[in-house]
mmCIF file of the N, C-alpha and C atoms, coordinates in Angstrom:
data_MODEL
# 
_entry.id   MODEL 
# 
loop_
_atom_site.group_PDB 
_atom_site.id 
_atom_site.type_symbol 
_atom_site.label_atom_id 
_atom_site.label_alt_id 
_atom_site.label_comp_id 
_atom_site.label_asym_id 
_atom_site.label_entity_id 
_atom_site.label_seq_id 
_atom_site.pdbx_PDB_ins_code 
_atom_site.Cartn_x 
_atom_site.Cartn_y 
_atom_site.Cartn_z 
_atom_site.occupancy 
_atom_site.B_iso_or_equiv 
_atom_site.pdbx_formal_charge 
_atom_site.auth_seq_id 
_atom_site.auth_comp_id 
_atom_site.auth_asym_id 
_atom_site.auth_atom_id 
_atom_site.pdbx_PDB_model_num 
ATOM 1   N N  . MET A 1 1  ? 4.950   -22.426 10.859  1.00 0.00 ? 1  MET A N  1 
ATOM 2   C CA . MET A 1 1  ? 5.384   -21.289 9.965   1.00 0.00 ? 1  MET A CA 1 
ATOM 3   C C  . MET A 1 1  ? 6.157   -21.728 8.715   1.00 0.00 ? 1  MET A C  1 
ATOM 4   N N  . ALA A 1 2  ? 5.863   -21.193 7.818   1.00 0.00 ? 2  ALA A N  1 
ATOM 5   C CA . ALA A 1 2  ? 6.509   -21.568 6.446   1.00 0.00 ? 2  ALA A CA 1 
ATOM 6   C C  . ALA A 1 2  ? 7.923   -21.029 6.303   1.00 0.00 ? 2  ALA A C  1 
ATOM 7   N N  . ARG A 1 3  ? 8.699   -22.053 5.586   1.00 0.00 ? 3  ARG A N  1 
ATOM 8   C CA . ARG A 1 3  ? 9.993   -21.552 5.488   1.00 0.00 ? 3  ARG A CA 1 
ATOM 9   C C  . ARG A 1 3  ? 10.332  -20.431 4.467   1.00 0.00 ? 3  ARG A C  1 
ATOM 10  N N  . ARG A 1 4  ? 11.170  -19.594 4.638   1.00 0.00 ? 4  ARG A N  1 
ATOM 11  C CA . ARG A 1 4  ? 11.289  -18.479 3.752   1.00 0.00 ? 4  ARG A CA 1 
ATOM 12  C C  . ARG A 1 4  ? 13.025  -18.397 3.537   1.00 0.00 ? 4  ARG A C  1 
ATOM 13  N N  . GLY A 1 5  ? 13.206  -18.057 2.331   1.00 0.00 ? 5  GLY A N  1 
ATOM 14  C CA . GLY A 1 5  ? 14.716  -17.791 1.968   1.00 0.00 ? 5  GLY A CA 1 
ATOM 15  C C  . GLY A 1 5  ? 15.037  -18.578 0.794   1.00 0.00 ? 5  GLY A C  1 
ATOM 16  N N  . ASN A 1 6  ? 16.408  -18.772 0.595   1.00 0.00 ? 6  ASN A N  1 
ATOM 17  C CA . ASN A 1 6  ? 17.079  -19.243 -0.593  1.00 0.00 ? 6  ASN A CA 1 
ATOM 18  C C  . ASN A 1 6  ? 17.222  -20.871 -0.752  1.00 0.00 ? 6  ASN A C  1 
ATOM 19  N N  . ASN A 1 7  ? 17.024  -21.604 0.378   1.00 0.00 ? 7  ASN A N  1 
ATOM 20  C CA . ASN A 1 7  ? 17.238  -22.966 0.534   1.00 0.00 ? 7  ASN A CA 1 
ATOM 21  C C  . ASN A 1 7  ? 18.614  -23.201 0.092   1.00 0.00 ? 7  ASN A C  1 
ATOM 22  N N  . ILE A 1 8  ? 19.783  -22.507 0.642   1.00 0.00 ? 8  ILE A N  1 
ATOM 23  C CA . ILE A 1 8  ? 21.026  -22.809 0.333   1.00 0.00 ? 8  ILE A CA 1 
ATOM 24  C C  . ILE A 1 8  ? 21.665  -23.346 1.655   1.00 0.00 ? 8  ILE A C  1 
ATOM 25  N N  . TYR A 1 9  ? 22.428  -24.401 1.494   1.00 0.00 ? 9  TYR A N  1 
ATOM 26  C CA . TYR A 1 9  ? 23.059  -25.250 2.743   1.00 0.00 ? 9  TYR A CA 1 
ATOM 27  C C  . TYR A 1 9  ? 24.642  -25.419 2.354   1.00 0.00 ? 9  TYR A C  1 
ATOM 28  N N  . LYS A 1 10 ? 25.263  -25.236 3.439   1.00 0.00 ? 10 LYS A N  1 
ATOM 29  C CA . LYS A 1 10 ? 26.722  -25.983 3.339   1.00 0.00 ? 10 LYS A CA 1 
ATOM 30  C C  . LYS A 1 10 ? 26.798  -27.373 3.915   1.00 0.00 ? 10 LYS A C  1 
ATOM 31  N N  . ARG A 1 11 ? 27.194  -28.323 2.962   1.00 0.00 ? 11 ARG A N  1 
ATOM 32  C CA . ARG A 1 11 ? 27.227  -29.781 3.294   1.00 0.00 ? 11 ARG A CA 1 
ATOM 33  C C  . ARG A 1 11 ? 28.519  -30.114 4.125   1.00 0.00 ? 11 ARG A C  1 
ATOM 34  N N  . LYS A 1 12 ? 28.374  -31.307 4.627   1.00 0.00 ? 12 LYS A N  1 
ATOM 35  C CA . LYS A 1 12 ? 29.467  -31.687 5.276   1.00 0.00 ? 12 LYS A CA 1 
ATOM 36  C C  . LYS A 1 12 ? 30.951  -31.822 4.574   1.00 0.00 ? 12 LYS A C  1 
ATOM 37  N N  . ASP A 1 13 ? 30.681  -32.335 3.303   1.00 0.00 ? 13 ASP A N  1 
ATOM 38  C CA . ASP A 1 13 ? 31.798  -32.380 2.304   1.00 0.00 ? 13 ASP A CA 1 
ATOM 39  C C  . ASP A 1 13 ? 32.443  -31.051 1.751   1.00 0.00 ? 13 ASP A C  1 
ATOM 40  N N  . GLY A 1 14 ? 31.923  -29.886 2.196   1.00 0.00 ? 14 GLY A N  1 
ATOM 41  C CA . GLY A 1 14 ? 32.391  -28.572 1.943   1.00 0.00 ? 14 GLY A CA 1 
ATOM 42  C C  . GLY A 1 14 ? 31.673  -28.127 0.687   1.00 0.00 ? 14 GLY A C  1 
ATOM 43  N N  . ARG A 1 15 ? 30.772  -28.795 0.006   1.00 0.00 ? 15 ARG A N  1 
ATOM 44  C CA . ARG A 1 15 ? 30.126  -28.258 -1.036  1.00 0.00 ? 15 ARG A CA 1 
ATOM 45  C C  . ARG A 1 15 ? 28.908  -27.395 -0.649  1.00 0.00 ? 15 ARG A C  1 
ATOM 46  N N  . TYR A 1 16 ? 28.298  -26.731 -1.520  1.00 0.00 ? 16 TYR A N  1 
ATOM 47  C CA . TYR A 1 16 ? 26.877  -25.914 -1.212  1.00 0.00 ? 16 TYR A CA 1 
ATOM 48  C C  . TYR A 1 16 ? 25.848  -26.509 -2.002  1.00 0.00 ? 16 TYR A C  1 
ATOM 49  N N  . GLU A 1 17 ? 24.656  -26.649 -1.488  1.00 0.00 ? 17 GLU A N  1 
ATOM 50  C CA . GLU A 1 17 ? 23.624  -27.090 -2.061  1.00 0.00 ? 17 GLU A CA 1 
ATOM 51  C C  . GLU A 1 17 ? 22.524  -26.184 -2.012  1.00 0.00 ? 17 GLU A C  1 
ATOM 52  N N  . GLY A 1 18 ? 21.904  -25.957 -3.064  1.00 0.00 ? 18 GLY A N  1 
ATOM 53  C CA . GLY A 1 18 ? 20.838  -24.906 -3.328  1.00 0.00 ? 18 GLY A CA 1 
ATOM 54  C C  . GLY A 1 18 ? 19.639  -25.900 -3.898  1.00 0.00 ? 18 GLY A C  1 
ATOM 55  N N  . ARG A 1 19 ? 18.473  -25.497 -3.501  1.00 0.00 ? 19 ARG A N  1 
ATOM 56  C CA . ARG A 1 19 ? 17.177  -26.221 -3.917  1.00 0.00 ? 19 ARG A CA 1 
ATOM 57  C C  . ARG A 1 19 ? 16.281  -25.140 -4.505  1.00 0.00 ? 19 ARG A C  1 
ATOM 58  N N  . VAL A 1 20 ? 15.858  -25.337 -5.793  1.00 0.00 ? 20 VAL A N  1 
ATOM 59  C CA . VAL A 1 20 ? 15.008  -24.518 -6.503  1.00 0.00 ? 20 VAL A CA 1 
ATOM 60  C C  . VAL A 1 20 ? 13.644  -25.064 -6.789  1.00 0.00 ? 20 VAL A C  1 
ATOM 61  N N  . PRO A 1 21 ? 12.574  -24.467 -6.226  1.00 0.00 ? 21 PRO A N  1 
ATOM 62  C CA . PRO A 1 21 ? 11.273  -25.012 -6.820  1.00 0.00 ? 21 PRO A CA 1 
ATOM 63  C C  . PRO A 1 21 ? 11.020  -25.022 -8.345  1.00 0.00 ? 21 PRO A C  1 
ATOM 64  N N  . VAL A 1 22 ? 10.605  -26.171 -8.819  1.00 0.00 ? 22 VAL A N  1 
ATOM 65  C CA . VAL A 1 22 ? 10.517  -26.176 -10.312 1.00 0.00 ? 22 VAL A CA 1 
ATOM 66  C C  . VAL A 1 22 ? 9.022   -26.502 -10.790 1.00 0.00 ? 22 VAL A C  1 
ATOM 67  N N  . GLY A 1 23 ? 8.253   -26.901 -9.841  1.00 0.00 ? 23 GLY A N  1 
ATOM 68  C CA . GLY A 1 23 ? 6.917   -27.129 -10.182 1.00 0.00 ? 23 GLY A CA 1 
ATOM 69  C C  . GLY A 1 23 ? 6.165   -28.025 -9.000  1.00 0.00 ? 23 GLY A C  1 
ATOM 70  N N  . TYR A 1 24 ? 5.139   -28.563 -9.252  1.00 0.00 ? 24 TYR A N  1 
ATOM 71  C CA . TYR A 1 24 ? 4.470   -29.308 -8.197  1.00 0.00 ? 24 TYR A CA 1 
ATOM 72  C C  . TYR A 1 24 ? 4.117   -30.806 -8.887  1.00 0.00 ? 24 TYR A C  1 
ATOM 73  N N  . HIS A 1 25 ? 4.127   -31.749 -7.668  1.00 0.00 ? 25 HIS A N  1 
ATOM 74  C CA . HIS A 1 25 ? 3.797   -33.094 -8.015  1.00 0.00 ? 25 HIS A CA 1 
ATOM 75  C C  . HIS A 1 25 ? 2.193   -33.208 -8.049  1.00 0.00 ? 25 HIS A C  1 
ATOM 76  N N  . LYS A 1 26 ? 1.867   -34.093 -8.406  1.00 0.00 ? 26 LYS A N  1 
ATOM 77  C CA . LYS A 1 26 ? 0.135   -34.400 -8.594  1.00 0.00 ? 26 LYS A CA 1 
ATOM 78  C C  . LYS A 1 26 ? -0.282  -34.348 -7.292  1.00 0.00 ? 26 LYS A C  1 
ATOM 79  N N  . ASN A 1 27 ? 0.267   -34.594 -6.102  1.00 0.00 ? 27 ASN A N  1 
ATOM 80  C CA . ASN A 1 27 ? -0.419  -34.680 -4.927  1.00 0.00 ? 27 ASN A CA 1 
ATOM 81  C C  . ASN A 1 27 ? -0.342  -33.159 -4.396  1.00 0.00 ? 27 ASN A C  1 
ATOM 82  N N  . GLY A 1 28 ? 0.206   -32.339 -5.018  1.00 0.00 ? 28 GLY A N  1 
ATOM 83  C CA . GLY A 1 28 ? 0.252   -30.759 -4.639  1.00 0.00 ? 28 GLY A CA 1 
ATOM 84  C C  . GLY A 1 28 ? 1.538   -30.363 -3.990  1.00 0.00 ? 28 GLY A C  1 
ATOM 85  N N  . LYS A 1 29 ? 2.345   -31.349 -3.621  1.00 0.00 ? 29 LYS A N  1 
ATOM 86  C CA . LYS A 1 29 ? 3.661   -30.901 -2.986  1.00 0.00 ? 29 LYS A CA 1 
ATOM 87  C C  . LYS A 1 29 ? 4.711   -30.132 -4.140  1.00 0.00 ? 29 LYS A C  1 
ATOM 88  N N  . ILE A 1 30 ? 5.607   -29.398 -3.485  1.00 0.00 ? 30 ILE A N  1 
ATOM 89  C CA . ILE A 1 30 ? 6.473   -28.539 -4.376  1.00 0.00 ? 30 ILE A CA 1 
ATOM 90  C C  . ILE A 1 30 ? 7.658   -29.590 -4.850  1.00 0.00 ? 30 ILE A C  1 
ATOM 91  N N  . ARG A 1 31 ? 8.088   -29.528 -6.099  1.00 0.00 ? 31 ARG A N  1 
ATOM 92  C CA . ARG A 1 31 ? 8.980   -30.317 -6.663  1.00 0.00 ? 31 ARG A CA 1 
ATOM 93  C C  . ARG A 1 31 ? 10.309  -29.418 -6.870  1.00 0.00 ? 31 ARG A C  1 
ATOM 94  N N  . TYR A 1 32 ? 11.396  -29.904 -6.139  1.00 0.00 ? 32 TYR A N  1 
ATOM 95  C CA . TYR A 1 32 ? 12.516  -29.271 -6.314  1.00 0.00 ? 32 TYR A CA 1 
ATOM 96  C C  . TYR A 1 32 ? 13.650  -29.807 -7.163  1.00 0.00 ? 32 TYR A C  1 
ATOM 97  N N  . LYS A 1 33 ? 14.684  -28.779 -7.675  1.00 0.00 ? 33 LYS A N  1 
ATOM 98  C CA . LYS A 1 33 ? 15.812  -29.111 -8.343  1.00 0.00 ? 33 LYS A CA 1 
ATOM 99  C C  . LYS A 1 33 ? 16.889  -28.743 -7.486  1.00 0.00 ? 33 LYS A C  1 
ATOM 100 N N  . SER A 1 34 ? 17.959  -29.719 -7.332  1.00 0.00 ? 34 SER A N  1 
ATOM 101 C CA . SER A 1 34 ? 19.135  -29.630 -6.413  1.00 0.00 ? 34 SER A CA 1 
ATOM 102 C C  . SER A 1 34 ? 20.286  -29.111 -7.236  1.00 0.00 ? 34 SER A C  1 
ATOM 103 N N  . VAL A 1 35 ? 21.072  -28.125 -6.721  1.00 0.00 ? 35 VAL A N  1 
ATOM 104 C CA . VAL A 1 35 ? 22.292  -27.649 -7.466  1.00 0.00 ? 35 VAL A CA 1 
ATOM 105 C C  . VAL A 1 35 ? 23.367  -27.718 -6.469  1.00 0.00 ? 35 VAL A C  1 
ATOM 106 N N  . TYR A 1 36 ? 24.596  -28.437 -6.976  1.00 0.00 ? 36 TYR A N  1 
ATOM 107 C CA . TYR A 1 36 ? 25.648  -28.597 -5.974  1.00 0.00 ? 36 TYR A CA 1 
ATOM 108 C C  . TYR A 1 36 ? 26.908  -27.931 -6.558  1.00 0.00 ? 36 TYR A C  1 
ATOM 109 N N  . THR A 1 37 ? 27.629  -26.933 -5.927  1.00 0.00 ? 37 THR A N  1 
ATOM 110 C CA . THR A 1 37 ? 28.831  -26.353 -6.403  1.00 0.00 ? 37 THR A CA 1 
ATOM 111 C C  . THR A 1 37 ? 29.787  -26.107 -5.172  1.00 0.00 ? 37 THR A C  1 
ATOM 112 N N  . ARG A 1 38 ? 31.079  -25.797 -5.441  1.00 0.00 ? 38 ARG A N  1 
ATOM 113 C CA . ARG A 1 38 ? 32.056  -25.562 -4.365  1.00 0.00 ? 38 ARG A CA 1 
ATOM 114 C C  . ARG A 1 38 ? 31.885  -23.986 -3.840  1.00 0.00 ? 38 ARG A C  1 
ATOM 115 N N  . THR A 1 39 ? 31.348  -23.184 -4.426  1.00 0.00 ? 39 THR A N  1 
ATOM 116 C CA . THR A 1 39 ? 31.221  -21.716 -3.702  1.00 0.00 ? 39 THR A CA 1 
ATOM 117 C C  . THR A 1 39 ? 29.844  -21.281 -3.851  1.00 0.00 ? 39 THR A C  1 
ATOM 118 N N  . LEU A 1 40 ? 29.592  -20.420 -2.895  1.00 0.00 ? 40 LEU A N  1 
ATOM 119 C CA . LEU A 1 40 ? 28.214  -19.950 -2.676  1.00 0.00 ? 40 LEU A CA 1 
ATOM 120 C C  . LEU A 1 40 ? 28.003  -19.039 -3.700  1.00 0.00 ? 40 LEU A C  1 
ATOM 121 N N  . ALA A 1 41 ? 28.723  -18.327 -4.363  1.00 0.00 ? 41 ALA A N  1 
ATOM 122 C CA . ALA A 1 41 ? 28.499  -17.461 -5.582  1.00 0.00 ? 41 ALA A CA 1 
ATOM 123 C C  . ALA A 1 41 ? 27.924  -18.331 -6.709  1.00 0.00 ? 41 ALA A C  1 
ATOM 124 N N  . GLU A 1 42 ? 28.652  -19.432 -7.041  1.00 0.00 ? 42 GLU A N  1 
ATOM 125 C CA . GLU A 1 42 ? 28.202  -20.381 -8.129  1.00 0.00 ? 42 GLU A CA 1 
ATOM 126 C C  . GLU A 1 42 ? 26.955  -20.911 -7.846  1.00 0.00 ? 42 GLU A C  1 
ATOM 127 N N  . VAL A 1 43 ? 26.406  -21.117 -6.573  1.00 0.00 ? 43 VAL A N  1 
ATOM 128 C CA . VAL A 1 43 ? 25.164  -21.670 -6.295  1.00 0.00 ? 43 VAL A CA 1 
ATOM 129 C C  . VAL A 1 43 ? 24.179  -20.747 -6.584  1.00 0.00 ? 43 VAL A C  1 
ATOM 130 N N  . LYS A 1 44 ? 24.391  -19.477 -6.200  1.00 0.00 ? 44 LYS A N  1 
ATOM 131 C CA . LYS A 1 44 ? 23.399  -18.279 -6.475  1.00 0.00 ? 44 LYS A CA 1 
ATOM 132 C C  . LYS A 1 44 ? 23.074  -18.150 -7.914  1.00 0.00 ? 44 LYS A C  1 
ATOM 133 N N  . GLN A 1 45 ? 24.321  -18.144 -8.708  1.00 0.00 ? 45 GLN A N  1 
ATOM 134 C CA . GLN A 1 45 ? 24.274  -18.047 -10.064 1.00 0.00 ? 45 GLN A CA 1 
ATOM 135 C C  . GLN A 1 45 ? 23.344  -19.079 -10.736 1.00 0.00 ? 45 GLN A C  1 
ATOM 136 N N  . LYS A 1 46 ? 23.691  -20.458 -10.435 1.00 0.00 ? 46 LYS A N  1 
ATOM 137 C CA . LYS A 1 46 ? 23.035  -21.500 -11.063 1.00 0.00 ? 46 LYS A CA 1 
ATOM 138 C C  . LYS A 1 46 ? 21.513  -21.477 -10.748 1.00 0.00 ? 46 LYS A C  1 
ATOM 139 N N  . MET A 1 47 ? 21.282  -21.049 -9.500  1.00 0.00 ? 47 MET A N  1 
ATOM 140 C CA . MET A 1 47 ? 19.741  -21.060 -9.102  1.00 0.00 ? 47 MET A CA 1 
ATOM 141 C C  . MET A 1 47 ? 18.985  -20.115 -9.835  1.00 0.00 ? 47 MET A C  1 
ATOM 142 N N  . ALA A 1 48 ? 19.561  -18.904 -10.116 1.00 0.00 ? 48 ALA A N  1 
ATOM 143 C CA . ALA A 1 48 ? 19.054  -17.798 -10.852 1.00 0.00 ? 48 ALA A CA 1 
ATOM 144 C C  . ALA A 1 48 ? 18.835  -18.254 -12.167 1.00 0.00 ? 48 ALA A C  1 
ATOM 145 N N  . GLU A 1 49 ? 19.625  -19.112 -12.827 1.00 0.00 ? 49 GLU A N  1 
ATOM 146 C CA . GLU A 1 49 ? 19.516  -19.692 -14.233 1.00 0.00 ? 49 GLU A CA 1 
ATOM 147 C C  . GLU A 1 49 ? 18.324  -20.480 -14.177 1.00 0.00 ? 49 GLU A C  1 
ATOM 148 N N  . ILE A 1 50 ? 18.153  -21.457 -13.170 1.00 0.00 ? 50 ILE A N  1 
ATOM 149 C CA . ILE A 1 50 ? 17.149  -22.411 -13.353 1.00 0.00 ? 50 ILE A CA 1 
ATOM 150 C C  . ILE A 1 50 ? 15.878  -21.823 -12.853 1.00 0.00 ? 50 ILE A C  1 
ATOM 151 N N  . TYR A 1 51 ? 15.849  -20.734 -11.904 1.00 0.00 ? 51 TYR A N  1 
ATOM 152 C CA . TYR A 1 51 ? 14.637  -20.010 -11.876 1.00 0.00 ? 51 TYR A CA 1 
ATOM 153 C C  . TYR A 1 51 ? 14.002  -19.203 -12.894 1.00 0.00 ? 51 TYR A C  1 
ATOM 154 N N  . SER A 1 52 ? 15.069  -18.606 -13.668 1.00 0.00 ? 52 SER A N  1 
ATOM 155 C CA . SER A 1 52 ? 14.716  -17.857 -14.914 1.00 0.00 ? 52 SER A CA 1 
ATOM 156 C C  . SER A 1 52 ? 14.007  -18.687 -15.868 1.00 0.00 ? 52 SER A C  1 
ATOM 157 N N  . ILE A 1 53 ? 14.711  -19.968 -16.052 1.00 0.00 ? 53 ILE A N  1 
ATOM 158 C CA . ILE A 1 53 ? 14.203  -20.896 -17.205 1.00 0.00 ? 53 ILE A CA 1 
ATOM 159 C C  . ILE A 1 53 ? 12.601  -21.262 -16.751 1.00 0.00 ? 53 ILE A C  1 
ATOM 160 N N  . GLY A 1 54 ? 12.459  -21.539 -15.447 1.00 0.00 ? 54 GLY A N  1 
ATOM 161 C CA . GLY A 1 54 ? 11.097  -21.865 -15.040 1.00 0.00 ? 54 GLY A CA 1 
ATOM 162 C C  . GLY A 1 54 ? 10.156  -20.849 -15.173 1.00 0.00 ? 54 GLY A C  1 
ATOM 163 N N  . GLN A 1 55 ? 10.522  -19.469 -15.089 1.00 0.00 ? 55 GLN A N  1 
ATOM 164 C CA . GLN A 1 55 ? 9.586   -18.361 -15.364 1.00 0.00 ? 55 GLN A CA 1 
ATOM 165 C C  . GLN A 1 55 ? 9.346   -18.166 -16.858 1.00 0.00 ? 55 GLN A C  1 
ATOM 166 N N  . GLU A 1 56 ? 10.064  -18.658 -17.649 1.00 0.00 ? 56 GLU A N  1 
ATOM 167 C CA . GLU A 1 56 ? 9.841   -18.373 -19.156 1.00 0.00 ? 56 GLU A CA 1 
ATOM 168 C C  . GLU A 1 56 ? 8.701   -19.508 -19.513 1.00 0.00 ? 56 GLU A C  1 
ATOM 169 N N  . GLN A 1 57 ? 8.555   -20.587 -19.047 1.00 0.00 ? 57 GLN A N  1 
ATOM 170 C CA . GLN A 1 57 ? 7.798   -21.717 -19.607 1.00 0.00 ? 57 GLN A CA 1 
ATOM 171 C C  . GLN A 1 57 ? 6.402   -21.399 -18.724 1.00 0.00 ? 57 GLN A C  1 
ATOM 172 N N  . HIS A 1 58 ? 5.455   -21.569 -19.524 1.00 0.00 ? 58 HIS A N  1 
ATOM 173 C CA . HIS A 1 58 ? 4.094   -21.452 -19.061 1.00 0.00 ? 58 HIS A CA 1 
ATOM 174 C C  . HIS A 1 58 ? 3.412   -22.875 -19.176 1.00 0.00 ? 58 HIS A C  1 
ATOM 175 N N  . PRO A 1 59 ? 3.198   -23.328 -17.852 1.00 0.00 ? 59 PRO A N  1 
ATOM 176 C CA . PRO A 1 59 ? 2.457   -24.663 -17.926 1.00 0.00 ? 59 PRO A CA 1 
ATOM 177 C C  . PRO A 1 59 ? 0.968   -24.422 -18.273 1.00 0.00 ? 59 PRO A C  1 
ATOM 178 N N  . THR A 1 60 ? 0.468   -25.469 -19.110 1.00 0.00 ? 60 THR A N  1 
ATOM 179 C CA . THR A 1 60 ? -0.898  -25.409 -19.331 1.00 0.00 ? 60 THR A CA 1 
ATOM 180 C C  . THR A 1 60 ? -1.566  -26.682 -18.560 1.00 0.00 ? 60 THR A C  1 
ATOM 181 N N  . ALA A 1 61 ? -2.606  -26.397 -18.156 1.00 0.00 ? 61 ALA A N  1 
ATOM 182 C CA . ALA A 1 61 ? -3.379  -27.471 -17.315 1.00 0.00 ? 61 ALA A CA 1 
ATOM 183 C C  . ALA A 1 61 ? -4.048  -28.222 -18.322 1.00 0.00 ? 61 ALA A C  1 
ATOM 184 N N  . LEU A 1 62 ? -4.698  -27.795 -19.340 1.00 0.00 ? 62 LEU A N  1 
ATOM 185 C CA . LEU A 1 62 ? -5.434  -28.660 -20.209 1.00 0.00 ? 62 LEU A CA 1 
ATOM 186 C C  . LEU A 1 62 ? -4.636  -28.694 -21.548 1.00 0.00 ? 62 LEU A C  1 
ATOM 187 N N  . LYS A 1 63 ? -4.789  -30.023 -22.162 1.00 0.00 ? 63 LYS A N  1 
ATOM 188 C CA . LYS A 1 63 ? -4.166  -30.105 -23.466 1.00 0.00 ? 63 LYS A CA 1 
ATOM 189 C C  . LYS A 1 63 ? -5.289  -30.250 -24.338 1.00 0.00 ? 63 LYS A C  1 
ATOM 190 N N  . LEU A 1 64 ? -6.414  -29.397 -24.470 1.00 0.00 ? 64 LEU A N  1 
ATOM 191 C CA . LEU A 1 64 ? -7.374  -29.657 -25.354 1.00 0.00 ? 64 LEU A CA 1 
ATOM 192 C C  . LEU A 1 64 ? -7.256  -28.570 -26.461 1.00 0.00 ? 64 LEU A C  1 
ATOM 193 N N  . THR A 1 65 ? -7.691  -29.007 -27.593 1.00 0.00 ? 65 THR A N  1 
ATOM 194 C CA . THR A 1 65 ? -7.916  -28.120 -28.672 1.00 0.00 ? 65 THR A CA 1 
ATOM 195 C C  . THR A 1 65 ? -9.282  -27.443 -28.549 1.00 0.00 ? 65 THR A C  1 
ATOM 196 N N  . PHE A 1 66 ? -9.480  -26.429 -29.454 1.00 0.00 ? 66 PHE A N  1 
ATOM 197 C CA . PHE A 1 66 ? -10.860 -25.804 -29.369 1.00 0.00 ? 66 PHE A CA 1 
ATOM 198 C C  . PHE A 1 66 ? -11.948 -26.785 -29.917 1.00 0.00 ? 66 PHE A C  1 
ATOM 199 N N  . GLY A 1 67 ? -11.622 -27.668 -30.861 1.00 0.00 ? 67 GLY A N  1 
ATOM 200 C CA . GLY A 1 67 ? -12.413 -28.460 -31.426 1.00 0.00 ? 67 GLY A CA 1 
ATOM 201 C C  . GLY A 1 67 ? -12.927 -29.659 -30.523 1.00 0.00 ? 67 GLY A C  1 
ATOM 202 N N  . ASP A 1 68 ? -11.809 -29.993 -29.790 1.00 0.00 ? 68 ASP A N  1 
ATOM 203 C CA . ASP A 1 68 ? -12.016 -31.074 -28.806 1.00 0.00 ? 68 ASP A CA 1 
ATOM 204 C C  . ASP A 1 68 ? -12.870 -30.771 -27.656 1.00 0.00 ? 68 ASP A C  1 
ATOM 205 N N  . ALA A 1 69 ? -12.863 -29.582 -27.241 1.00 0.00 ? 69 ALA A N  1 
ATOM 206 C CA . ALA A 1 69 ? -13.643 -28.931 -26.284 1.00 0.00 ? 69 ALA A CA 1 
ATOM 207 C C  . ALA A 1 69 ? -15.107 -28.652 -26.583 1.00 0.00 ? 69 ALA A C  1 
ATOM 208 N N  . ALA A 1 70 ? -15.332 -28.152 -27.853 1.00 0.00 ? 70 ALA A N  1 
ATOM 209 C CA . ALA A 1 70 ? -16.588 -27.975 -28.476 1.00 0.00 ? 70 ALA A CA 1 
ATOM 210 C C  . ALA A 1 70 ? -17.222 -29.221 -28.699 1.00 0.00 ? 70 ALA A C  1 
# 
């Protein structure tokens, strides 16, 4: 069964770690960006910022111009 949720963990050193999916590797696995802060609220805020930046960017699979394709 696949994991669901925010991927937020409390570490042994007292900090919180949040993992945000930011894309895919060439082999198809998900690539994550980690965020470390002292409070849970800060982790959620930083994760929301990273997620919103990722949503604004539109990846293009092909880098061809119309002339090259023709």
